[in-house]
FIKETI-439473 format. One line per field, with one value per residue (C-alpha): x, y, z. Coordinates in pm, 1 decimal. Each point is the difference from the previous one (the first is absolute). Example, Ala and Ser with C-alpha at 12.3 -4.5 7.8 and 13.67 -1.06 7.14 Angstrom:
! residues 2
east	1230.0/137.0;
north	-450.0/344.0;
up	780.0/-66.0;
! end
This chain:
! residues 148
east	6379.7/196.5/252.1/263.3/196.8/364.0/-72.0/15.7/217.4/91.5/331.0/31.0/358.4/-0.9/169.7/-295.4/-247.3/-277.1/46.2/-14.2/-315.8/-166.4/96.2/-129.8/-331.4/-18.3/48.1/-259.4/-254.5/54.2/-126.4/299.0/22.8/373.3/247.2/189.4/350.5/186.4/375.0/187.6/307.0/159.3/182.5/-326.9/-163.2/278.9/-33.8/-371.9/59.5/268.7/-159.9/311.3/76.5/-314.2/-205.3/191.3/-308.4/-228.1/17.3/-379.6/-31.1/-111.0/237.3/-87.9/-179.9/68.6/273.8/-47.2/348.2/98.2/329.5/128.3/36.9/265.9/226.0/-77.6/-186.3/-216.6/278.1/228.9/-284.8/-38.8/374.0/-31.1/-334.9/146.1/247.5/-279.3/-67.2/-282.0/-229.7/19.2/-76.9/-284.4/-230.9/8.2/-129.4/199.1/-76.4/173.4/-244.2/172.3/-35.1/299.7/-64.7/364.6/20.3/315.8/-199.5/-277.6/248.8/190.4/-326.7/-113.5/329.9/-19.3/-152.9/-101.2/-235.2/-345.3/-68.6/86.2/-286.0/-11.4/-123.0/-248.5/-130.6/-363.7/-258.3/22.3/380.6/-22.0/-263.3/199.7/299.0/-219.0/-214.8/304.7/173.9/-246.4/-312.7/-296.6/-73.9/-310.2/-211.3/-116.2/-261.2/32.1;
north	14856.3/-68.3/254.2/-114.2/244.8/3.9/-185.4/275.9/-200.3/-359.9/-53.4/-308.8/-99.3/-269.0/-24.4/-181.8/245.8/-261.1/-59.4/372.1/33.9/-296.7/125.3/349.9/-156.0/-197.6/319.8/182.2/-283.2/-12.8/360.7/137.8/379.0/38.1/107.9/-293.5/49.8/-269.1/-25.3/-269.0/-52.4/107.9/293.7/157.3/-68.0/180.6/291.0/14.0/-5.4/270.7/210.3/-33.1/-123.1/-41.3/99.1/323.5/207.3/-221.1/187.5/-12.1/-379.0/-142.9/-218.2/-368.5/-163.0/-341.9/-128.7/-334.1/-111.2/-269.5/-186.0/-71.5/318.7/152.7/290.4/-44.8/-297.7/-3.1/-97.7/271.5/251.3/-90.8/55.3/352.0/70.6/-31.8/278.3/251.4/274.1/-87.4/269.2/-167.5/-340.9/130.3/-276.0/-201.6/-354.5/-217.7/-353.9/-229.3/-80.4/-267.6/-321.3/-144.6/-320.8/-20.1/-75.1/213.6/300.8/-69.9/-34.7/313.0/192.0/-114.4/119.9/344.1/245.6/236.6/-260.0/-64.4/-304.6/-239.4/-32.0/-225.5/153.2/87.1/261.3/-70.1/214.8/-226.1/30.3/376.3/44.7/-210.4/234.0/309.4/-109.1/-111.1/335.1/283.1/122.8/68.8/370.8/21.0/-180.9/199.0/-128.0/99.6;
up	8726.1/315.3/124.0/248.1/215.0/-115.3/-323.7/-259.0/-239.6/-80.3/-179.4/-219.2/-82.6/-268.9/-339.3/-158.0/-149.4/2.3/374.3/72.3/-209.0/174.6/345.0/-80.3/-104.8/325.7/200.2/-209.3/27.4/377.0/-3.0/190.4/-27.6/-64.9/-266.4/-158.2/-137.5/-190.6/-43.8/-188.2/220.2/325.0/-159.5/-120.5/336.4/185.7/-243.3/77.6/376.0/-20.2/-279.4/-215.4/-353.4/-207.3/307.1/69.3/-87.3/206.9/329.6/29.9/-10.4/333.0/197.5/-29.1/288.6/-150.2/-226.5/-173.8/-104.0/-249.8/44.5/-350.9/-205.2/-225.8/109.0/370.7/141.2/309.9/239.5/-137.2/31.9/367.3/56.5/-144.8/166.2/350.8/-88.8/-68.7/255.1/239.3/-143.5/-342.4/147.3/212.1/115.1/-321.3/22.4/-236.3/-114.9/-247.5/-280.2/-201.7/-194.4/186.9/189.7/106.7/372.3/24.2/-124.9/250.5/286.7/-104.1/-23.6/344.6/151.3/-162.9/245.7/-282.8/-148.1/141.2/-211.9/-278.9/-248.8/-301.7/-325.8/-115.4/239.8/79.6/173.5/306.3/19.0/-52.3/269.8/248.0/-39.9/22.1/293.4/200.6/-44.2/-71.4/179.8/-222.4/7.4/-214.3/-252.8/-300.8/-235.3/-363.5;
! end
């Protein structure tokens, strides 16, 4: 298992259960030592980050090091999530690395993503081990390798 400093949690924000399951499996098969939390829309993700709503008893969950964010979701889509995310206190945002993980091929989405300073990338689904490792290696130092 590989442990990366500052990567105690990866937050997946996607309304498709199958996508979340697949992306969790990719992370597991990449042998990344991290907690993975899934949420199904921007509202749930904000609740996770602020320990409110259904996550009000989740004070012990680690803060995400990475957020993979889908665009098209019910209740609050990815763009709306980003609008609310910037309003969070700095201690809740921490040093989170956020990337759009989407099936969108819309050039407007790509351009909007590239202009957003909170996003570190625009990745087309599905998440693969290579895409995951690119995000990790560009943003987190490896702290130890455990074998088990």
